[in-house]
C-alpha positions as CSV (number, residue, x, y, z in Angstrom):
1,X,-79.4,38.9,-38.1
2,X,-82.1,39.8,-35.9
3,X,-85.5,41.2,-38.1
4,X,-86.5,43.2,-35.4
5,X,-86.9,47.3,-35.1
6,X,-85.5,48.4,-31.8
7,X,-84.9,52.3,-30.6
8,X,-81.6,53.9,-30.1
9,X,-81.7,57.3,-28.7
10,X,-84.1,59.0,-31.0
11,X,-83.7,56.5,-34.1
12,X,-85.5,53.4,-35.2
13,X,-83.0,51.3,-36.7
14,X,-83.4,47.1,-38.4
15,X,-81.0,44.3,-37.7
16,X,-78.5,45.9,-39.6
17,X,-78.4,49.2,-37.9
18,X,-79.7,50.9,-40.7
19,X,-82.3,53.9,-39.7
20,X,-85.7,53.3,-40.2
21,X,-88.2,56.2,-41.5
22,X,-92.2,55.4,-40.9
23,X,-94.4,57.4,-43.8
24,X,-97.9,57.2,-43.5
25,X,-100.8,59.2,-43.1
26,X,-103.0,60.0,-39.9
27,X,-106.4,59.0,-40.5
28,X,-107.5,60.9,-37.4
29,X,-111.4,61.2,-36.4
30,X,-112.3,57.5,-38.7
31,X,-112.2,54.8,-36.2
32,X,-112.0,57.1,-32.6
33,X,-113.9,60.4,-32.6
34,X,-111.4,63.2,-31.4
35,X,-112.8,66.3,-30.6
36,X,-110.5,68.1,-32.6
37,X,-111.4,66.5,-35.4
38,X,-115.1,65.9,-34.7
39,X,-116.1,69.3,-32.6
40,X,-119.4,69.2,-30.8
41,X,-121.1,72.6,-30.4
42,X,-121.2,74.3,-27.9
43,X,-118.6,72.2,-25.7
44,X,-115.3,74.3,-25.0
45,X,-113.9,70.5,-23.2
46,X,-112.3,67.5,-24.8
47,X,-114.8,65.4,-26.2
48,X,-114.0,62.1,-26.3
49,X,-115.5,59.1,-28.4
50,X,-116.8,57.3,-24.9
51,X,-118.9,60.7,-24.6
52,X,-120.0,60.6,-28.1
53,X,-121.3,57.0,-27.3
54,X,-122.9,57.6,-24.0
55,X,-125.2,60.6,-25.6
56,X,-126.0,58.1,-28.7
57,X,-126.8,55.3,-26.2
58,X,-129.3,57.9,-24.3
59,X,-130.9,58.2,-27.7
60,X,-130.9,55.5,-29.7
61,X,-131.0,51.8,-29.4
62,X,-128.0,49.8,-29.5
63,X,-128.6,48.5,-32.6
64,X,-129.1,52.0,-33.8
65,X,-126.3,53.2,-32.2
66,X,-123.8,50.6,-34.2
67,X,-125.6,51.5,-37.5
68,X,-124.2,55.3,-36.4
69,X,-121.1,54.3,-35.9
70,X,-120.7,51.8,-39.0
71,X,-122.4,54.2,-41.0
72,X,-120.2,57.2,-40.0
73,X,-116.9,54.9,-40.3
74,X,-117.8,53.6,-43.6
75,X,-118.1,57.2,-44.9
76,X,-115.4,59.2,-43.2
77,X,-112.7,57.8,-45.3
78,X,-113.5,56.0,-48.6
79,X,-111.7,53.9,-51.2
80,X,-112.0,56.7,-53.2
81,X,-109.9,58.8,-50.8
82,X,-107.5,56.5,-50.4
83,X,-106.8,56.3,-54.5
84,X,-106.7,60.3,-54.5
């Protein structure tokens, strides 16, 4: 039996030909800051993670930027959020 999943048309099937349905949550904005999840005041264009990084690099040292990102990622989604 082939254990790999494959796409057939618009379905994902397993080695037995069974349709596989993926279920999960979207943790958008957690590891990559997306403009629709983390809007930047006064910006009407799409804002990417790299834009945020570049602004922070102009204002802080490399160590401070890393600390900011670590703090953000540690608090955007917490263990308590997952347990709820």
